[in-house]
DRENLUMRO-931848 format. One record per residue (C-alpha): residue number from 1; residue in three letters; x, y, z. Coordinates in nm, 4 decimals. Layout:
<rs>
<r NUM; 'ALA'; <X; Y; Z>> ...
</rs>
This chain:
<rs>
<r 1; 'MET'; <-1.4762; -1.2878; -0.4615>> <r 2; 'ILE'; <-1.2752; -1.1302; -0.1843>> <r 3; 'SER'; <-0.8943; -1.1238; -0.2326>> <r 4; 'TYR'; <-0.6372; -1.1260; 0.0544>> <r 5; 'GLU'; <-0.3016; -1.0174; -0.0616>> <r 6; 'TYR'; <0.0067; -1.1345; 0.1317>> <r 7; 'PRO'; <0.3515; -0.9866; 0.0931>> <r 8; 'ILE'; <0.6461; -1.2338; 0.1055>> <r 9; 'ASN'; <0.9256; -0.9805; 0.1626>> <r 10; 'GLU'; <0.9651; -0.6645; 0.3597>> <r 11; 'ARG'; <0.9807; -0.4338; 0.0570>> <r 12; 'THR'; <0.6497; -0.5521; -0.0761>> <r 13; 'ARG'; <0.5034; -0.5340; 0.2760>> <r 14; 'THR'; <0.6125; -0.1598; 0.3005>> <r 15; 'LEU'; <0.4691; -0.0871; -0.0421>> <r 16; 'LEU'; <0.1360; -0.2334; 0.0345>> <r 17; 'ARG'; <0.1138; -0.0434; 0.3606>> <r 18; 'LEU'; <0.2005; 0.2785; 0.1953>> <r 19; 'GLU'; <-0.0556; 0.2150; -0.0958>> <r 20; 'ASP'; <-0.3255; 0.1633; 0.1835>> <r 21; 'LEU'; <-0.2292; 0.4793; 0.3687>> <r 22; 'CYS'; <-0.2138; 0.6876; 0.0533>> <r 23; 'GLY'; <-0.5723; 0.5680; -0.0503>> <r 24; 'ARG'; <-0.6843; 0.6542; 0.3054>> <r 25; 'VAL'; <-0.5487; 1.0004; 0.3062>> <r 26; 'ASN'; <-0.6881; 1.0785; -0.0434>> <r 27; 'PHE'; <-1.0242; 0.9571; 0.0586>> <r 28; 'PHE'; <-1.0412; 1.1707; 0.3738>> <r 29; 'LEU'; <-0.9018; 1.4803; 0.1936>> <r 30; 'THR'; <-1.1918; 1.4865; -0.0456>> <r 31; 'GLN'; <-1.4349; 1.5417; 0.2431>> <r 32; 'ASP'; <-1.5343; 1.8755; 0.3886>> <r 33; 'ASP'; <-1.5689; 1.7811; 0.7472>> <r 34; 'ALA'; <-1.2992; 1.8809; 1.0076>> <r 35; 'MET'; <-1.2846; 1.5238; 1.1492>> <r 36; 'ALA'; <-1.2155; 1.3876; 0.8087>> <r 37; 'HIS'; <-0.9232; 1.6281; 0.7683>> <r 38; 'HIS'; <-0.8062; 1.5272; 1.1148>> <r 39; 'ALA'; <-0.8008; 1.1636; 1.0027>> <r 40; 'ALA'; <-0.6190; 1.2771; 0.6730>> <r 41; 'LEU'; <-0.3567; 1.4518; 0.8783>> <r 42; 'THR'; <-0.2973; 1.1568; 1.1220>> <r 43; 'THR'; <-0.2754; 0.9256; 0.8264>> <r 44; 'LEU'; <-0.0163; 1.1625; 0.6620>> <r 45; 'PHE'; <0.1922; 1.1184; 0.9981>> <r 46; 'GLU'; <0.1571; 0.7334; 0.9417>> <r 47; 'ILE'; <0.2910; 0.7709; 0.5878>> <r 48; 'ILE'; <0.5907; 0.9581; 0.7102>> <r 49; 'ASP'; <0.6702; 0.6847; 0.9686>> <r 50; 'VAL'; <0.6423; 0.4023; 0.7231>> <r 51; 'ALA'; <0.8263; 0.5753; 0.4478>> <r 52; 'SER'; <1.1115; 0.6767; 0.6801>> <r 53; 'ARG'; <1.3213; 0.3847; 0.5467>> <r 54; 'ALA'; <1.6288; 0.5456; 0.3983>> <r 55; 'ASP'; <1.6386; 0.3254; 0.0948>> <r 56; 'LEU'; <1.2654; 0.3416; -0.0023>> <r 57; 'LYS'; <1.3438; 0.6144; -0.2746>> <r 58; 'THR'; <1.6349; 0.4246; -0.4107>> <r 59; 'ASP'; <1.4482; 0.0972; -0.4063>> <r 60; 'LEU'; <1.1702; 0.2498; -0.6054>> <r 61; 'MET'; <1.4070; 0.4192; -0.8636>> <r 62; 'GLN'; <1.6111; 0.0884; -0.9164>> <r 63; 'GLU'; <1.2890; -0.1075; -0.9648>> <r 64; 'LEU'; <1.1484; 0.1357; -1.2207>> <r 65; 'GLU'; <1.4764; 0.1499; -1.4133>> <r 66; 'ARG'; <1.4731; -0.2334; -1.4074>> <r 67; 'GLN'; <1.1211; -0.2436; -1.5451>> <r 68; 'LYS'; <1.2142; 0.0053; -1.8069>> <r 69; 'GLN'; <1.5091; -0.2055; -1.9190>> <r 70; 'ILE'; <1.2760; -0.5067; -1.9492>> <r 71; 'LEU'; <0.9933; -0.3340; -2.1357>> <r 72; 'ALA'; <1.1814; -0.1069; -2.3639>> <r 73; 'PRO'; <1.3001; -0.3935; -2.5802>> <r 74; 'LEU'; <0.9307; -0.4883; -2.6499>> <r 75; 'ARG'; <0.8885; -0.1974; -2.8912>> <r 76; 'ASN'; <0.7897; -0.3069; -3.2426>> <r 77; 'ASN'; <0.6995; -0.6509; -3.1145>> <r 78; 'PRO'; <0.3717; -0.7472; -3.2954>> <r 79; 'ALA'; <0.2403; -0.9381; -2.9828>> <r 80; 'VAL'; <0.2500; -0.6163; -2.7733>> <r 81; 'SER'; <0.0310; -0.3080; -2.8019>> <r 82; 'GLU'; <0.2559; -0.0185; -2.8933>> <r 83; 'ASP'; <0.0184; 0.2393; -2.7450>> <r 84; 'ALA'; <-0.0129; 0.0504; -2.4187>> <r 85; 'LEU'; <0.3568; -0.0095; -2.3876>> <r 86; 'GLU'; <0.4422; 0.3543; -2.4581>> <r 87; 'VAL'; <0.1893; 0.4695; -2.1814>> <r 88; 'VAL'; <0.3691; 0.2411; -1.9205>> <r 89; 'LEU'; <0.7109; 0.3447; -2.0256>> <r 90; 'ASN'; <0.6123; 0.7152; -2.0073>> <r 91; 'ASP'; <0.4572; 0.6587; -1.6591>> <r 92; 'ILE'; <0.7760; 0.4891; -1.5525>> <r 93; 'GLU'; <0.9897; 0.7872; -1.6834>> <r 94; 'LYS'; <0.7733; 1.0462; -1.5161>> <r 95; 'ALA'; <0.7742; 0.8667; -1.1832>> <r 96; 'SER'; <1.1573; 0.8103; -1.2005>> <r 97; 'SER'; <1.2175; 1.1878; -1.2828>> <r 98; 'GLY'; <0.9849; 1.2768; -0.9845>> <r 99; 'LEU'; <1.1840; 1.0538; -0.7464>> <r 100; 'PHE'; <1.5186; 1.1847; -0.8691>> <r 101; 'ALA'; <1.3993; 1.5428; -0.8159>> <r 102; 'MET'; <1.2959; 1.4817; -0.4484>> <r 103; 'PRO'; <1.5194; 1.6678; -0.2232>> <r 104; 'GLY'; <1.6473; 1.5156; 0.0995>> <r 105; 'LYS'; <1.4868; 1.2536; 0.3172>> <r 106; 'ILE'; <1.1252; 1.1498; 0.2519>> <r 107; 'GLY'; <0.9015; 1.3672; 0.4678>> <r 108; 'GLN'; <1.1685; 1.6103; 0.5777>> <r 109; 'HIS'; <0.9313; 1.9024; 0.5059>> <r 110; 'ILE'; <0.6913; 1.7598; 0.7689>> <r 111; 'ARG'; <0.9773; 1.7115; 1.0187>> <r 112; 'ASP'; <1.0860; 2.0627; 0.9677>> <r 113; 'ASN'; <0.7420; 2.2038; 1.0525>> <r 114; 'GLU'; <0.7399; 2.2491; 1.4308>> <r 115; 'TRP'; <0.3629; 2.2928; 1.4278>> <r 116; 'LEU'; <0.2886; 1.9673; 1.2594>> <r 117; 'MET'; <0.5444; 1.7807; 1.4661>> <r 118; 'ASN'; <0.3820; 1.8990; 1.7835>> <r 119; 'ILE'; <0.0462; 1.7676; 1.6559>> <r 120; 'LYS'; <0.2114; 1.4365; 1.5572>> <r 121; 'GLN'; <0.3656; 1.3980; 1.8942>> <r 122; 'ARG'; <0.0182; 1.4721; 2.0692>> <r 123; 'THR'; <-0.1842; 1.2431; 1.8367>> <r 124; 'GLY'; <0.0388; 0.9700; 1.9494>> <r 125; 'ILE'; <-0.1135; 1.0034; 2.2951>> <r 126; 'PRO'; <-0.4831; 0.8635; 2.3338>> <r 127; 'GLY'; <-0.7026; 1.1686; 2.3395>> <r 128; 'GLY'; <-0.3996; 1.3996; 2.3132>> <r 129; 'ALA'; <-0.5331; 1.6153; 2.0308>> <r 130; 'CYS'; <-0.8213; 1.7775; 2.2286>> <r 131; 'GLU'; <-0.8789; 2.1415; 2.1893>> <r 132; 'PHE'; <-0.7203; 2.2235; 2.5238>> <r 133; 'ASP'; <-0.4134; 2.0418; 2.4433>> <r 134; 'LEU'; <-0.3708; 2.1908; 2.0957>> <r 135; 'PRO'; <-0.5671; 2.5208; 2.0706>> <r 136; 'SER'; <-0.3787; 2.6280; 1.7429>> <r 137; 'TYR'; <-0.4743; 2.2863; 1.5899>> <r 138; 'HIS'; <-0.8334; 2.3428; 1.7093>> <r 139; 'HIS'; <-0.8288; 2.6794; 1.5379>> <r 140; 'TRP'; <-0.7009; 2.5270; 1.2189>> <r 141; 'LEU'; <-0.9828; 2.2558; 1.2179>> <r 142; 'ASN'; <-1.2299; 2.5384; 1.2413>> <r 143; 'GLN'; <-1.1046; 2.7149; 0.9322>> <r 144; 'MET'; <-1.2889; 2.6829; 0.5962>> <r 145; 'PRO'; <-1.2613; 2.3434; 0.4368>> <r 146; 'GLU'; <-1.0982; 2.5146; 0.1294>> <r 147; 'LYS'; <-0.8240; 2.6385; 0.3579>> <r 148; 'ARG'; <-0.7613; 2.3098; 0.5279>> <r 149; 'MET'; <-0.7489; 2.1318; 0.1813>> <r 150; 'ARG'; <-0.4957; 2.3749; 0.0565>> <r 151; 'ASP'; <-0.2766; 2.3218; 0.3490>> <r 152; 'MET'; <-0.3116; 1.9400; 0.3304>> <r 153; 'LYS'; <-0.2289; 1.9368; -0.0420>> <r 154; 'GLN'; <0.0694; 2.1537; 0.0250>> <r 155; 'TRP'; <0.1972; 1.9002; 0.2906>> <r 156; 'LEU'; <0.1161; 1.6026; 0.0651>> <r 157; 'SER'; <0.2435; 1.7222; -0.2685>> <r 158; 'PRO'; <0.6136; 1.6506; -0.1975>> <r 159; 'LEU'; <0.5195; 1.2964; -0.1362>> <r 160; 'ALA'; <0.3487; 1.2454; -0.4777>> <r 161; 'PRO'; <0.6515; 1.0894; -0.6507>> <r 162; 'ILE'; <0.6624; 0.8256; -0.3868>> <r 163; 'GLU'; <0.2814; 0.7479; -0.4311>> <r 164; 'ASN'; <0.3262; 0.7419; -0.8043>> <r 165; 'GLY'; <0.6312; 0.5145; -0.7983>> <r 166; 'ILE'; <0.4542; 0.2766; -0.5550>> <r 167; 'GLY'; <0.1439; 0.2711; -0.7814>> <r 168; 'ILE'; <0.3487; 0.1703; -1.0903>> <r 169; 'VAL'; <0.5451; -0.0938; -0.9211>> <r 170; 'LEU'; <0.2479; -0.2570; -0.7624>> <r 171; 'LYS'; <0.0560; -0.2425; -1.0827>> <r 172; 'ILE'; <0.3198; -0.4237; -1.2679>> <r 173; 'LEU'; <0.3483; -0.6701; -0.9833>> <r 174; 'ARG'; <-0.0223; -0.7405; -0.9754>> <r 175; 'GLU'; <-0.0194; -0.7888; -1.3538>> <r 176; 'SER'; <0.2467; -1.0580; -1.3325>> <r 177; 'GLY'; <0.0183; -1.3025; -1.1393>> <r 178; 'ARG'; <-0.0829; -1.6364; -1.2510>> <r 179; 'THR'; <-0.3975; -1.7847; -1.0849>> <r 180; 'LEU'; <-0.4983; -2.1474; -1.0193>> <r 181; 'LYS'; <-0.7918; -2.3011; -0.8375>> <r 182; 'TYR'; <-0.7358; -2.5254; -0.5315>> <r 183; 'VAL'; <-0.9424; -2.6943; -0.2630>> <r 184; 'ALA'; <-0.8317; -2.6637; 0.1040>> <r 185; 'GLN'; <-0.9081; -3.0115; 0.2575>> <r 186; 'HIS'; <-1.0811; -2.9506; 0.5902>> <r 187; 'GLY'; <-0.9915; -2.5886; 0.5701>> <r 188; 'CYS'; <-0.6200; -2.6497; 0.5310>> <r 189; 'PHE'; <-0.3825; -2.6138; 0.2428>> <r 190; 'GLN'; <-0.0007; -2.6551; 0.2025>> <r 191; 'GLN'; <0.2237; -2.6113; -0.0837>> <r 192; 'ILE'; <0.6023; -2.6659; -0.0993>> <r 193; 'LEU'; <0.7595; -2.3769; -0.2903>> <r 194; 'ALA'; <1.0953; -2.5419; -0.3183>> <r 195; 'GLY'; <1.2622; -2.1988; -0.3494>> <r 196; 'ARG'; <1.0106; -2.0548; -0.6058>> <r 197; 'THR'; <1.0549; -1.6819; -0.6076>> <r 198; 'ALA'; <0.7625; -1.4734; -0.5371>> <r 199; 'GLN'; <0.7150; -1.1287; -0.3870>> <r 200; 'MET'; <0.3420; -1.1495; -0.3055>> <r 201; 'LEU'; <0.0462; -1.3977; -0.3309>> <r 202; 'SER'; <-0.3168; -1.3554; -0.2973>> <r 203; 'VAL'; <-0.5969; -1.5799; -0.1943>> <r 204; 'SER'; <-0.9428; -1.5267; -0.3369>> <r 205; 'LEU'; <-1.2628; -1.6937; -0.2162>> <r 206; 'ASP'; <-1.6438; -1.6386; -0.2443>> <r 207; 'GLU'; <-1.7455; -1.3331; -0.0498>> <r 208; 'ASN'; <-2.0510; -1.5386; 0.0811>> <r 209; 'LEU'; <-1.8257; -1.7801; 0.2664>> <r 210; 'PRO'; <-1.7895; -1.6983; 0.6360>> <r 211; 'TYR'; <-1.4151; -1.7773; 0.6452>> <r 212; 'ILE'; <-1.0896; -1.5837; 0.6155>> <r 213; 'PRO'; <-0.7362; -1.7161; 0.5394>> <r 214; 'GLU'; <-0.4605; -1.7191; 0.7820>> <r 215; 'ILE'; <-0.1485; -1.7300; 0.5659>> <r 216; 'SER'; <0.2071; -1.8166; 0.6473>> <r 217; 'ALA'; <0.4593; -1.8152; 0.3643>> <r 218; 'ASN'; <0.8267; -1.7986; 0.2820>> <r 219; 'LYS'; <1.0480; -1.9147; -0.0080>> <r 220; 'TYR'; <1.0272; -2.2706; 0.0995>> <r 221; 'ALA'; <0.6689; -2.3337; 0.1932>> <r 222; 'LEU'; <0.3047; -2.1936; 0.1923>> <r 223; 'ASN'; <0.0420; -2.2751; 0.4632>> <r 224; 'ILE'; <-0.3079; -2.1603; 0.4501>> <r 225; 'ARG'; <-0.5655; -2.2209; 0.7293>> <r 226; 'PHE'; <-0.9121; -2.0971; 0.6833>> <r 227; 'VAL'; <-1.0932; -1.9919; 1.0059>> <r 228; 'THR'; <-1.4305; -1.8300; 1.0772>> <r 229; 'ALA'; <-1.4620; -1.4608; 1.0243>> <r 230; 'GLU'; <-1.5635; -1.3925; 1.3924>> <r 231; 'ILE'; <-1.5906; -1.0345; 1.5257>> <r 232; 'GLN'; <-1.7406; -1.1285; 1.8705>> <r 233; 'GLN'; <-1.5325; -1.4372; 1.9779>> <r 234; 'ARG'; <-1.2149; -1.6214; 1.8938>> <r 235; 'PRO'; <-1.2232; -1.7516; 1.5316>> <r 236; 'LYS'; <-1.2543; -2.1232; 1.4983>> <r 237; 'SER'; <-1.0818; -2.3550; 1.2538>> <r 238; 'CYS'; <-1.2782; -2.4412; 0.9453>> <r 239; 'GLU'; <-1.3598; -2.8115; 0.8964>> <r 240; 'ASN'; <-1.5130; -2.7872; 0.5545>> <r 241; 'ASP'; <-1.3439; -2.8279; 0.2239>> <r 242; 'ILE'; <-1.2915; -2.4607; 0.0802>> <r 243; 'GLU'; <-1.2504; -2.3834; -0.2832>> <r 244; 'PHE'; <-1.0238; -2.0782; -0.3510>> <r 245; 'LYS'; <-0.8022; -1.9307; -0.5965>> <r 246; 'LEU'; <-0.4262; -1.8803; -0.5454>> <r 247; 'SER'; <-0.2093; -1.6285; -0.7230>> <r 248; 'PHE'; <0.1610; -1.5727; -0.7044>> <r 249; 'TYR'; <0.3267; -1.2419; -0.8133>> <r 250; 'ASN'; <0.6751; -1.1725; -0.9056>> <r 251; 'LEU'; <0.8615; -0.8762; -1.0646>> 
</rs>
């Protein structure tokens, strides 16, 4: 099955984008190649741009505290694993403490680094990071991989509390889902939500089906239209009946 997650509000959209970017930068950071580290650095710049919302840190701290207040009373509940509950509560506490200890605006240490900001500005121009444009960056890319990794980790480490907080909130969100099976008649599906609260939904279908979902959703209605997964020409509407799974998630 391939799952397609769809955020229904702006906060969840931001969290999913940051989760994707953090996963990407962590992948490239494990490589030794200079071009991988270039990709890691440009992804770091994307993280800073997306995380520049002034209220992101506050939102995460408030949500973690709310989840703590919900989960803490479940201690000594025979229907709940005490060990698993304590692990989650400890993770929440550590993430909250890390966010509280973060000084200033998210990514300010990057903005204060003139060398990095010069690279960020140049990478926003197609082909702008060539060696003749940024000779000092070219020099850095030709250092030993261990040197580049140390520098990257130094620039990334102040953002770790944000990544940890996002990971916990999205984990709890995904575990809240309830899944049902549906059939999209002639490739189309509609459901009236009647104000039903949800922060995210996901559509899952057989990976062998050559279709992808086009999703439109708000607090009133959900519309899904399956189209062909074309990469050479414009997608076409599916005319077949499509079986799929639909999940709603809400904190």
